[in-house]
N, C-alpha and C positions, 0 to 999 in steps of 0.2 A: 167492246165496251166492258164486258165482264172481266176480261183480262186486266184491263186498266184498273178497275175497282179493286180486284184482288191484289194487284201490284201495289197500289196506294195503301191498302190495308196492311200488307206485309211491311212496307217501309215504315208506316206509322207504329206498328207493333214493335219493330226492331228499334226505332228511336226511343220509344218509351222504355223498353228493356234496358237500353244502354244508360239512360239517365238514372234509372232505378239502380242499376249495378254500381255506377259511380257514387251515388249517395250511400249505398250500402257499404262500399269500400271505405269511404270517408268516416262513416259511423263506426265501422270496425276499427279503423286506425285510431279514432278518438277513444274507443273502448280500451285499446292498449295503453294509450297515454294516461287515461283515468286510473287504470290499474297500477301503472308505474307511480303516479302521484300518490295514490293511497299507500302503496308498499313503502315508498320513500319516507313518507310522513309517519310511518310505524317503525322507522329505522330498520327496515327489512331490505337490505341491499340485494341479497340473493333473489328475493321475490321481484324486486325492481328489475333485476337483470333478465328476467323471463321475457321481457319485451324485445330483447336483442337476439339476433341470430347467433345460435350456439355454434360458432365455427371459428376456425383460425383466420378466416378471411374477413371477419368483422373488422371495421376500421373506425377508431375513435380519434378525432383530431381536436386537441384542446390547446391550452396555453403552453404546455410542455411537449408539444409535437404530436406525432402519430403513435397511437398505441394499437397494435395488431392483435386480433383474436379476442374471443370471449373471455377466456380465463385471465388474460393480461388486463382486460378492461375491468373485470370484477376486482382484481387485486388493486388496480389503480383507484377504484371507488372506495374500497375498504381502507386503504391507506390515507386517502384524502378526507374521508368522512368516518373517523373511527368510533364515534359515540353518537348518541341521540342528540346531544348538544350541537354536534356538527351537522347532522342531517336535517334537524328541525322540521318545519312544515313547508312542503313544496306546493307552489301553485304555478300554472302555466297561463300564458295568453297566447293563443294560436292566431297568427296573422294570416296564414295562407296554407292551404293544402292543394297542391296541383298534381295532376296526373302526368307522369312521365311516359308510361306505356301501360299496356293492359294489366300487368302485375306489379307496377311500381309507381310510387308517389313521393313527392318531397313535401316536408313540413317545415314552415318557417315560424318561429315563435320566440317567446321571451319566457325565461324562468325567474321565479322569485322564491327565495328560501328565507323564511323568518326563523331565526334561531338564536340561542343563548350566546354563542361565540361571536355574534355579529351577523347581520343579514347579508345575503349574497343575491346578486341579480346578474343576469346576462342574457345572451341571445343564443339561439341554436338553429341549425338546419339538420333535419333528419331525412334519411332516405329509407323508405319502407319498401319492402318487397314481399309479395305473397309467396311463401314457401310451403309446399305441401298443404295449401289451403289456409295457412295461418299467416297473418301479417306480422313481420319481424323488421326491426331496425337493422339494416345491413351497414350503414355509415352514419356517424354522428359527428357534427362539428359544433362544439359548444365553447363559448367564451364569455 
């Protein structure tokens, strides 16, 4: 009987820990998105890019096809959004955050940019991966 009680306690503890970890993961991912939103709205593309994996393996898939690598993605953003009138004020609507594996999630959402050169709206799917204890976007599909 004591072994059963200990086993039930351990299972209960493990389940509570797992739920807390997933909530903490989602909160950390939301913190990355918030930092990106604030950086974008200050016209700071370099700071915005801190949310992305700084790797040649980063993938960005948009209306002009696939852009490979962090540097190329940065260049793409700087070209497409050259001034504060183009970056404007960014907001997100997050529709879903789902766990893929222990260290990976996908995020489905909508973006809205209020700006002088005309507002922009679209949808996105991001793949986040925990790399060296930090959540980074490793793939971005935005349109």
